[in-house]
Backbone as JSON, one array per atom type, in Angstrom:
{
  "sequence": "XXXXXXXXXXXXXXXXXXXXXXXXXXXXXXXXXXXXXXXXXXXXXXXXXXXXXXXXXXXXXXXXXXXXXXXXXXXXXXXXXXXXXXXXXXXXXXXXXXXXXXXXXXXXXXXXXXXXXXXXXXXXXXXXXXXXXXXXXXXXXXXXXXXXXXXXXXXXXXXXXXXXXXXXXXXXXXXXXXXXXXXXXXXXXXXXXXXXXXXXXXXXXXXXXXXXXXXXXXXXXXXXXXXXXXXXXXXXXXX",
  "N": [[23.3, -30.2, 21.23], [24.23, -26.78, 21.65], [22.26, -23.83, 20.94], [22.18, -20.95, 18.87], [20.27, -18.05, 18.88], [18.39, -16.1, 16.69], [16.02, -14.69, 16.05], [12.47, -14.24, 16.65], [9.52, -15.39, 15.18], [6.28, -15.46, 13.55], [4.65, -18.61, 13.11], [3.84, -18.94, 10.5], [5.54, -17.46, 8.95], [7.53, -17.1, 5.98], [10.19, -18.1, 6.12], [12.56, -18.38, 4.43], [15.24, -19.94, 4.28], [17.06, -21.5, 3.0], [20.31, -22.52, 2.22], [21.44, -20.68, 3.93], [23.77, -20.02, 6.4], [24.9, -20.02, 9.82], [26.28, -18.25, 12.7], [29.66, -18.46, 14.08], [32.77, -20.37, 14.04], [32.53, -22.72, 12.74], [30.16, -22.81, 10.81], [26.7, -23.67, 10.86], [23.66, -24.84, 9.25], [20.99, -22.47, 9.16], [17.94, -22.72, 10.89], [14.57, -23.49, 11.98], [12.78, -23.53, 15.11], [9.8, -24.63, 16.32], [6.87, -23.8, 18.18], [3.63, -24.12, 18.87], [1.96, -21.24, 17.71], [4.26, -19.9, 17.09], [7.67, -19.42, 15.98], [11.18, -19.9, 16.42], [14.19, -18.69, 15.08], [17.15, -20.29, 14.5], [20.57, -21.49, 14.89], [22.92, -24.18, 15.15], [25.58, -24.31, 17.52], [28.95, -24.82, 18.59], [30.68, -23.63, 20.26], [31.74, -20.82, 22.27], [30.27, -17.82, 21.34], [31.54, -14.83, 20.24], [31.45, -11.24, 19.8], [32.56, -10.9, 17.01], [33.59, -9.47, 13.86], [32.75, -10.94, 11.58], [30.76, -12.62, 12.63], [28.93, -10.78, 13.68], [28.12, -9.61, 11.3], [26.96, -11.83, 10.04], [24.83, -12.38, 11.77], [23.29, -10.06, 11.33], [22.72, -10.37, 8.6], [21.08, -12.62, 8.57], [18.84, -11.6, 9.93], [18.11, -9.52, 8.17], [17.36, -11.0, 5.92], [15.13, -12.4, 6.91], [13.47, -10.24, 7.6], [12.85, -9.23, 5.11], [10.74, -10.66, 4.21], [8.64, -10.87, 6.11], [7.18, -9.77, 9.26], [9.3, -9.69, 12.16], [10.61, -10.54, 15.42], [13.42, -9.26, 16.41], [16.41, -10.48, 17.93], [18.97, -9.21, 20.02], [22.5, -9.41, 19.37], [24.01, -12.36, 20.54], [22.31, -14.18, 21.95], [21.57, -17.26, 23.46], [20.63, -20.73, 23.68], [20.13, -23.84, 25.36], [19.08, -26.09, 24.08], [16.64, -27.45, 21.71], [14.27, -27.9, 23.14], [14.39, -26.09, 25.26], [14.15, -23.68, 23.89], [11.56, -24.0, 22.83], [10.06, -24.04, 25.19], [10.46, -21.43, 26.07], [9.14, -20.01, 24.06], [6.5, -20.96, 24.36], [5.95, -20.06, 26.91], [5.68, -17.35, 26.63], [3.81, -16.73, 24.73], [1.49, -15.09, 24.26], [2.45, -12.47, 24.65], [4.5, -12.32, 22.74], [3.08, -12.69, 20.34], [1.44, -10.44, 20.4], [3.33, -8.42, 20.18], [4.45, -8.97, 17.67], [2.21, -8.39, 16.09], [2.0, -5.66, 16.6], [4.32, -4.65, 15.44], [4.07, -5.28, 12.82], [4.48, -4.71, 9.36], [6.31, -2.65, 9.61], [9.49, -0.93, 10.02], [12.59, -0.15, 11.67], [14.09, 3.05, 12.01], [17.02, 4.94, 12.45], [17.9, 8.09, 13.75], [20.37, 10.47, 13.89], [22.34, 13.17, 15.16], [25.1, 15.37, 15.07], [27.62, 17.72, 16.17], [29.68, 19.17, 13.87], [31.32, 21.28, 13.31], [32.8, 22.93, 15.54], [34.06, 25.34, 15.91], [32.6, 27.13, 14.35], [30.21, 27.12, 15.76], [31.07, 28.23, 18.16], [31.71, 30.82, 17.3], [29.15, 31.73, 16.67], [28.0, 31.78, 19.23], [29.57, 33.68, 20.53], [28.83, 35.85, 19.02], [26.09, 36.07, 19.55], [25.75, 36.15, 22.31], [25.99, 38.6, 24.61], [27.31, 38.56, 27.1], [29.2, 36.48, 26.87], [30.66, 37.5, 24.74], [31.72, 39.86, 25.83], [33.42, 38.84, 27.87], [35.19, 37.41, 26.29], [36.41, 39.49, 24.84], [37.72, 40.85, 26.88], [39.57, 38.93, 27.67], [41.08, 38.7, 25.32], [42.12, 41.22, 25.26], [44.08, 41.12, 27.12], [43.72, 40.9, 29.88], [44.55, 39.4, 32.95], [43.14, 37.92, 34.76], [42.5, 34.85, 36.17], [39.99, 33.8, 36.4], [38.46, 34.58, 34.29], [38.72, 32.99, 31.81], [37.58, 30.64, 32.82], [34.97, 31.41, 33.47], [34.06, 32.16, 30.93], [34.24, 29.71, 29.64], [32.27, 28.25, 31.02], [29.95, 29.6, 30.26], [29.96, 29.2, 27.48], [29.79, 26.39, 27.36], [27.26, 26.01, 28.51], [25.64, 27.36, 26.67], [26.11, 25.86, 24.35], [24.99, 23.39, 25.1], [22.29, 24.13, 25.51], [21.57, 25.02, 22.94], [21.96, 22.72, 21.39], [20.2, 20.97, 22.66], [17.77, 22.26, 22.1], [17.72, 22.16, 19.28], [17.72, 19.37, 18.91], [15.27, 18.68, 20.11], [13.51, 20.01, 18.39], [13.95, 18.63, 15.98], [13.09, 16.07, 16.67], [10.34, 16.54, 17.13], [9.6, 17.27, 14.58], [9.88, 14.94, 13.13], [8.55, 12.76, 14.32], [5.8, 12.64, 13.55], [5.81, 10.98, 11.34], [6.14, 8.46, 12.2], [5.08, 5.38, 13.68], [5.67, 4.71, 16.27], [8.04, 6.03, 18.65], [11.29, 6.43, 20.14], [13.68, 7.91, 22.28], [17.18, 7.78, 22.79], [19.93, 7.95, 25.12], [22.35, 10.05, 23.83], [25.62, 9.33, 22.51], [28.81, 10.8, 22.59], [30.16, 12.04, 19.53], [27.5, 12.74, 19.16], [24.43, 14.54, 19.61], [21.85, 13.88, 19.4], [19.89, 11.0, 19.42], [17.73, 9.1, 18.05], [15.1, 6.77, 17.67], [12.86, 5.52, 15.3], [9.81, 3.93, 14.64], [8.64, 2.95, 11.73], [6.04, 2.74, 9.42], [5.91, 0.86, 6.39], [4.62, 2.17, 4.28], [5.01, 4.81, 4.88], [7.6, 5.43, 4.55], [8.82, 6.83, 2.37], [7.83, 9.39, 2.83], [9.06, 9.99, 5.27], [11.79, 9.97, 4.54], [11.84, 12.12, 2.75], [11.14, 14.21, 4.49], [13.3, 14.19, 6.27], [15.41, 14.85, 4.55], [14.64, 17.43, 3.82], [14.78, 18.76, 6.29], [17.52, 18.52, 6.77], [18.53, 20.25, 4.88], [17.65, 22.63, 5.89], [18.93, 23.0, 8.31], [21.48, 24.86, 9.9], [24.91, 25.22, 8.85], [27.57, 23.02, 9.93], [26.45, 20.95, 11.35], [25.97, 17.52, 11.42], [23.53, 15.59, 10.18], [21.86, 12.68, 10.12], [20.24, 9.78, 8.77], [19.45, 6.38, 9.22], [18.52, 3.25, 7.91], [16.24, 0.89, 6.34], [15.95, -0.95, 9.45], [16.15, -3.83, 11.65], [13.6, -3.91, 14.15], [14.83, -3.35, 16.81], [14.66, -1.5, 18.96], [12.07, -1.49, 19.72], [11.25, -3.81, 20.8], [10.69, -5.8, 23.58]],
  "CA": [[24.19, -29.08, 20.9], [23.65, -25.48, 21.98], [21.67, -23.08, 19.84], [22.24, -19.5, 18.81], [18.92, -17.63, 18.5], [18.43, -14.85, 15.94], [14.76, -13.95, 16.02], [11.21, -14.95, 16.83], [8.58, -15.07, 14.1], [5.09, -16.28, 13.5], [4.86, -19.92, 12.49], [3.55, -18.85, 9.07], [6.59, -16.71, 8.25], [8.06, -17.95, 4.9], [11.44, -18.76, 6.53], [13.37, -18.78, 3.28], [16.56, -20.06, 4.9], [17.9, -22.44, 2.26], [21.65, -22.05, 1.92], [21.88, -19.7, 4.9], [24.47, -20.6, 7.53], [24.89, -19.12, 10.96], [27.49, -17.71, 13.31], [30.63, -19.43, 14.58], [33.88, -20.75, 13.15], [32.04, -23.87, 11.96], [28.74, -22.44, 10.63], [25.72, -24.71, 10.56], [22.48, -24.26, 8.61], [19.99, -21.77, 9.96], [16.7, -23.47, 10.84], [13.55, -23.0, 12.9], [12.21, -24.35, 16.18], [8.42, -24.15, 16.37], [6.02, -24.17, 19.3], [2.34, -23.47, 18.67], [1.91, -20.27, 16.61], [5.52, -19.16, 17.02], [8.92, -20.1, 15.63], [12.45, -19.22, 16.66], [15.18, -18.96, 14.05], [18.34, -20.68, 15.27], [21.58, -22.36, 14.29], [23.67, -24.89, 16.17], [26.93, -23.82, 17.78], [29.77, -25.71, 19.43], [31.68, -22.78, 20.89], [31.25, -19.53, 22.74], [30.24, -16.86, 20.24], [31.91, -13.48, 20.62], [31.04, -10.28, 18.76], [33.54, -10.65, 15.96], [32.98, -8.8, 12.71], [32.08, -11.91, 10.7], [29.55, -13.11, 13.27], [27.98, -9.66, 13.71], [27.57, -9.48, 9.96], [26.08, -12.97, 9.79], [23.61, -12.13, 12.55], [22.5, -9.04, 10.63], [22.26, -10.91, 7.32], [19.93, -13.49, 8.85], [17.69, -10.75, 10.23], [17.7, -8.83, 6.95], [16.67, -11.98, 5.08], [13.82, -12.64, 7.51], [12.67, -9.01, 7.52], [12.42, -8.96, 3.74], [9.54, -11.44, 3.93], [7.53, -10.66, 7.06], [7.56, -9.19, 10.54], [10.08, -10.53, 13.08], [11.1, -9.98, 16.68], [14.87, -9.49, 16.36], [17.15, -10.56, 19.17], [20.3, -8.64, 19.96], [23.57, -10.39, 19.21], [24.49, -13.05, 21.72], [21.32, -14.98, 22.67], [21.83, -18.68, 23.34], [19.75, -21.67, 24.38], [20.83, -25.11, 25.49], [18.58, -27.08, 23.13], [15.34, -27.12, 21.11], [13.21, -27.9, 24.15], [14.48, -24.83, 26.01], [13.57, -22.65, 23.02], [10.11, -24.21, 22.78], [9.49, -23.62, 26.47], [10.46, -19.96, 26.09], [8.06, -19.56, 23.17], [5.21, -21.3, 24.97], [5.74, -19.27, 28.12], [5.48, -15.94, 26.31], [3.14, -16.72, 23.45], [0.6, -13.94, 24.09], [3.24, -11.24, 24.52], [5.21, -12.32, 21.46], [2.11, -12.48, 19.26], [1.0, -9.04, 20.44], [4.42, -7.58, 19.67], [4.5, -9.19, 16.23], [1.11, -7.64, 15.49], [2.3, -4.23, 16.72], [5.43, -4.29, 14.55], [3.8, -5.74, 11.46], [4.49, -3.67, 8.34], [7.17, -1.53, 10.01], [10.92, -1.11, 10.23], [13.17, 0.88, 12.51], [15.04, 4.0, 11.43], [17.79, 5.7, 13.43], [18.22, 9.47, 13.4], [21.42, 10.99, 14.76], [22.88, 14.48, 14.8], [26.32, 15.71, 15.79], [28.23, 18.99, 15.81], [30.89, 18.89, 13.11], [32.14, 22.5, 13.24], [32.69, 23.57, 16.84], [34.51, 26.74, 15.8], [31.48, 27.92, 13.84], [29.25, 27.27, 16.86], [31.65, 29.19, 19.11], [31.55, 32.15, 16.74], [27.75, 32.09, 16.83], [27.75, 32.09, 20.64], [30.2, 34.96, 20.82], [28.05, 36.86, 18.33], [24.74, 36.18, 20.08], [25.75, 36.3, 23.76], [26.79, 39.76, 25.05], [28.15, 38.2, 28.23], [30.34, 35.73, 26.36], [31.44, 38.4, 23.9], [32.49, 40.76, 26.7], [34.5, 38.08, 28.5], [36.18, 37.09, 25.27], [37.15, 40.7, 24.51], [38.6, 41.14, 28.01], [40.68, 37.97, 27.61], [41.91, 39.07, 24.17], [42.79, 42.48, 25.58], [45.23, 40.84, 27.96], [43.44, 40.78, 31.31], [45.16, 38.18, 33.44], [42.3, 37.3, 35.78], [42.32, 33.44, 35.79], [38.58, 33.43, 36.44], [37.79, 34.94, 33.04], [38.53, 31.83, 30.92], [36.65, 29.68, 33.43], [33.61, 31.94, 33.31], [33.71, 32.06, 29.51], [34.03, 28.28, 29.34], [30.98, 27.83, 31.56], [28.9, 30.19, 29.43], [29.96, 28.52, 26.18], [29.28, 25.04, 27.56], [25.81, 26.1, 28.73], [25.01, 27.74, 25.41], [26.19, 24.7, 23.44], [24.0, 22.41, 25.55], [20.95, 24.64, 25.26], [21.31, 25.05, 21.5], [21.83, 21.36, 20.9], [18.94, 20.42, 23.18], [16.67, 22.87, 21.36], [17.71, 21.6, 17.93], [17.3, 17.97, 19.0], [13.83, 18.64, 20.38], [12.82, 20.41, 17.18], [14.05, 17.55, 15.0], [12.21, 14.99, 17.12], [8.95, 16.93, 16.89], [9.35, 17.32, 13.14], [9.94, 13.61, 12.51], [7.69, 11.72, 14.92], [4.52, 12.4, 12.86], [5.95, 9.96, 10.29], [6.41, 7.18, 12.86], [4.03, 4.77, 14.49], [6.19, 4.86, 17.64], [9.41, 6.54, 18.66], [11.96, 6.43, 21.43], [14.98, 8.58, 22.26], [18.23, 7.13, 23.57], [21.01, 8.87, 25.49], [23.34, 10.09, 22.75], [27.02, 9.21, 22.87], [29.61, 11.8, 21.9], [29.82, 13.47, 19.46], [26.09, 12.97, 18.84], [23.55, 15.14, 20.61], [20.52, 13.32, 19.17], [19.84, 9.57, 19.08], [16.28, 8.86, 17.98], [14.65, 5.6, 16.91], [11.5, 5.65, 14.8], [9.16, 2.75, 14.08], [7.99, 3.57, 10.57], [5.31, 1.85, 8.51], [6.53, 0.85, 5.07], [4.0, 3.14, 3.38], [5.4, 6.17, 5.27], [9.05, 5.56, 4.43], [9.17, 7.91, 1.45], [7.54, 10.65, 3.5], [10.11, 10.21, 6.27], [13.03, 10.32, 3.86], [11.69, 13.47, 2.23], [11.16, 15.15, 5.61], [14.67, 14.26, 6.78], [16.21, 15.6, 3.57], [14.25, 18.84, 3.92], [15.34, 19.29, 7.54], [18.97, 18.61, 6.62], [18.81, 21.47, 4.11], [17.31, 23.81, 6.69], [19.84, 23.14, 9.44], [22.66, 25.65, 9.61], [26.13, 24.44, 8.67], [28.27, 22.57, 11.13], [25.72, 19.85, 11.99], [25.8, 16.32, 10.61], [22.19, 15.08, 10.48], [21.83, 11.48, 9.29], [19.19, 8.79, 8.98], [19.87, 5.04, 8.84], [17.44, 2.27, 7.91], [15.45, 0.21, 7.38], [16.67, -1.82, 10.36], [15.28, -4.61, 12.53], [13.05, -3.01, 15.17], [15.37, -3.68, 18.13], [14.28, -0.56, 20.0], [10.64, -1.59, 20.02], [11.01, -5.19, 21.26], [11.1, -5.96, 24.98]],
  "C": [[23.48, -27.76, 21.18], [23.17, -24.77, 20.72], [21.94, -21.59, 19.99], [20.9, -19.04, 18.24], [18.97, -16.23, 17.88], [17.16, -14.03, 16.1], [13.6, -14.87, 16.34], [10.26, -14.48, 15.74], [7.28, -15.81, 14.34], [5.38, -17.59, 12.78], [4.69, -19.85, 10.97], [4.53, -17.98, 8.29], [7.2, -17.61, 7.17], [9.35, -18.68, 5.25], [12.23, -19.28, 5.34], [14.84, -18.82, 3.71], [17.49, -21.0, 4.14], [19.24, -21.8, 1.91], [22.21, -21.06, 2.91], [22.54, -20.4, 6.08], [24.67, -19.54, 8.6], [26.25, -18.69, 11.45], [28.41, -18.84, 13.73], [31.69, -19.78, 13.56], [33.54, -21.96, 12.31], [30.55, -23.69, 11.73], [27.88, -23.64, 10.27], [24.5, -24.07, 9.93], [21.55, -23.57, 9.61], [18.66, -22.49, 9.78], [15.72, -22.88, 11.85], [13.23, -24.04, 13.97], [10.81, -23.78, 16.42], [7.7, -24.67, 17.61], [4.7, -23.41, 19.14], [2.4, -22.5, 17.51], [3.22, -19.54, 16.38], [6.67, -20.04, 16.56], [10.09, -19.24, 16.07], [13.41, -19.63, 15.56], [16.53, -19.14, 14.74], [19.38, -21.31, 14.35], [22.37, -23.01, 15.42], [25.08, -24.34, 16.29], [27.65, -24.79, 18.71], [30.83, -24.94, 20.17], [31.02, -21.54, 21.44], [31.36, -18.51, 21.61], [30.52, -15.46, 20.79], [31.58, -12.51, 19.48], [32.16, -9.93, 17.79], [32.83, -10.12, 14.72], [32.19, -9.78, 11.85], [30.77, -12.35, 11.32], [28.5, -12.01, 13.41], [27.32, -9.49, 12.35], [26.61, -10.61, 9.64], [24.76, -12.8, 10.52], [22.7, -11.15, 11.81], [21.94, -9.57, 9.32], [21.06, -11.83, 7.51], [18.69, -12.64, 9.12], [17.19, -10.02, 8.99], [16.91, -9.76, 6.04], [15.26, -12.23, 5.61], [12.92, -11.43, 7.36], [12.14, -8.75, 6.13], [11.12, -9.67, 3.4], [8.37, -11.12, 4.84], [8.09, -10.13, 8.37], [8.32, -10.2, 11.39], [10.26, -9.79, 14.4], [12.6, -10.25, 16.71], [15.47, -9.59, 17.76], [18.5, -9.89, 18.97], [21.34, -9.75, 19.84], [23.89, -11.03, 20.56], [23.47, -13.83, 22.53], [21.53, -16.46, 22.39], [20.76, -19.48, 24.07], [20.44, -23.03, 24.37], [20.37, -26.14, 24.47], [17.21, -26.64, 22.6], [14.25, -27.0, 22.17], [13.21, -26.6, 24.95], [13.87, -23.69, 25.19], [12.05, -22.78, 22.98], [9.44, -23.77, 24.07], [9.42, -22.1, 26.57], [9.35, -19.41, 25.2], [6.69, -19.8, 23.81], [4.91, -20.43, 26.18], [5.45, -17.81, 27.86], [4.63, -15.74, 25.07], [2.27, -15.48, 23.25], [1.39, -12.65, 23.87], [3.95, -11.19, 23.18], [4.25, -12.08, 20.29], [1.64, -11.03, 19.22], [2.08, -8.12, 19.88], [4.58, -7.75, 18.17], [3.4, -8.39, 15.52], [1.4, -6.14, 15.51], [3.36, -3.79, 15.72], [5.15, -4.62, 13.09], [3.77, -4.55, 10.48], [5.4, -2.51, 8.63], [8.64, -1.94, 10.02], [11.41, 0.03, 11.1], [14.12, 1.76, 11.7], [15.72, 4.75, 12.57], [18.06, 7.1, 12.89], [19.25, 9.96, 14.41], [21.88, 12.35, 14.24], [24.09, 14.76, 15.66], [26.85, 17.05, 15.3], [29.55, 18.71, 15.11], [31.82, 20.1, 13.02], [31.97, 23.27, 14.54], [33.12, 25.03, 16.79], [33.37, 27.64, 15.31], [30.45, 28.15, 14.95], [29.77, 28.28, 17.88], [31.5, 30.61, 18.6], [30.1, 32.63, 16.87], [27.46, 32.52, 18.27], [28.36, 33.45, 21.0], [29.45, 36.11, 20.15], [26.71, 37.13, 19.03], [24.69, 36.46, 21.58], [26.6, 37.49, 24.17], [27.75, 39.41, 26.18], [29.4, 37.45, 27.76], [31.25, 36.62, 25.54], [32.31, 39.33, 24.75], [33.66, 40.04, 27.35], [35.6, 37.77, 27.5], [37.04, 38.3, 24.92], [38.12, 41.05, 25.64], [39.81, 40.2, 28.01], [41.63, 38.35, 26.49], [42.68, 40.36, 24.42], [43.94, 42.31, 26.55], [44.96, 40.8, 29.45], [43.9, 39.42, 31.81], [44.35, 37.49, 34.54], [42.04, 35.84, 35.38], [40.86, 33.0, 35.8], [37.88, 33.71, 35.11], [37.64, 33.75, 32.09], [37.57, 30.8, 31.49], [35.21, 30.13, 33.24], [33.15, 31.84, 31.86], [33.43, 30.61, 29.13], [32.69, 27.79, 29.83], [29.83, 28.36, 30.7], [28.81, 29.45, 28.1], [29.39, 27.12, 26.32], [27.77, 25.04, 27.74], [25.09, 26.43, 27.43], [25.0, 26.59, 24.41], [25.11, 23.69, 23.81], [22.59, 22.87, 25.24], [20.61, 24.63, 23.78], [21.13, 23.65, 20.94], [20.55, 20.71, 21.41], [17.75, 20.97, 22.41], [16.58, 22.31, 19.95], [17.24, 20.16, 17.94], [15.8, 17.86, 19.22], [13.04, 19.02, 19.13], [12.83, 19.32, 16.12], [13.13, 16.39, 15.37], [10.75, 15.34, 16.79], [8.61, 16.96, 15.4], [9.24, 15.94, 12.51], [8.95, 12.6, 13.07], [6.32, 11.61, 14.25], [4.59, 11.32, 11.79], [6.13, 8.56, 10.88], [5.2, 6.69, 13.62], [4.38, 4.87, 15.97], [7.57, 5.48, 17.53], [9.97, 6.41, 20.06], [13.29, 7.14, 21.27], [15.93, 7.84, 23.2], [19.25, 8.18, 24.01], [22.07, 8.89, 24.39], [24.75, 9.92, 23.3], [27.83, 10.14, 21.99], [30.19, 11.25, 20.6], [28.35, 13.76, 19.16], [25.39, 13.71, 19.97], [22.1, 14.72, 20.4], [20.67, 11.86, 18.78], [18.38, 9.14, 19.18], [16.0, 7.61, 17.16], [13.18, 5.78, 16.56], [11.01, 4.3, 14.28], [8.24, 3.24, 12.96], [7.31, 2.51, 9.72], [5.9, 1.97, 7.11], [5.92, 1.9, 4.14], [4.26, 4.59, 3.78], [6.89, 6.42, 5.07], [9.45, 6.72, 3.53], [8.92, 9.27, 2.08], [8.62, 10.99, 4.52], [11.4, 10.65, 5.6], [12.98, 11.74, 3.3], [11.77, 14.51, 3.34], [12.57, 15.29, 6.15], [15.56, 15.06, 5.84], [15.9, 17.1, 3.64], [14.84, 19.47, 5.18], [16.85, 19.46, 7.42], [19.36, 19.87, 5.85], [18.57, 22.72, 4.94], [18.28, 24.06, 7.84], [21.05, 23.95, 9.02], [23.89, 24.75, 9.55], [26.76, 24.06, 9.99], [27.58, 21.46, 11.87], [25.58, 18.71, 10.99], [24.51, 15.64, 11.06], [21.94, 13.89, 9.57], [20.74, 10.51, 9.74], [19.67, 7.45, 8.45], [18.68, 4.09, 8.93], [17.13, 1.84, 6.49], [16.29, -0.8, 8.17], [15.68, -2.7, 11.11], [14.83, -3.76, 13.71], [13.5, -3.35, 16.6], [14.8, -2.79, 19.24], [12.84, -0.7, 20.44], [10.23, -3.01, 20.41], [11.51, -5.27, 22.7], [12.24, -6.98, 25.07]]
}
């Protein structure tokens, strides 16, 4: 029977999996497949697994349970193997890399930091206040000038100013937070976010990170939603 694979761990991980069942419409017990110093956490499946809400939640619950005890290499949703032997071969073929990654991630969790503009009107008012060029174009439009190029020119200035301000704020937030992380990586943000940052944070630095994020949130001018999520499996720091 095919296997769904959740994570890779060291063989000595506690693997407290009693009573835990896996993904699929007919869930089976979660168990381990071991090869040398490594284990994979799996469950048997008899169907194609799609990213339905229940299965996504189950996947996350298995990872959360494993993370609560020791370091893991989390797999993204949707990894399959044909049988135990295939899993063992994959572990044996990558043993040095997996052990090195487990050692690198030991004692850490991932935190996501995102920021988005929540009050575009407030930002527009700031731009019109701070940019003489934008302010002049806006006044000419409000005065009734019918030149069709005026709104286009104003739109280009506003778009450029928005991008520059958001890029500057994102860069400042990254620089303020990365001292609390062992590693970090930035991802292309998806609208409406302009910052998508992942931090690999040691457990003994978590309180410091939370305090720093709260302080930054108080300092940021209104109209920006600045949020931190975690602890999470360290997806962003696993090949």
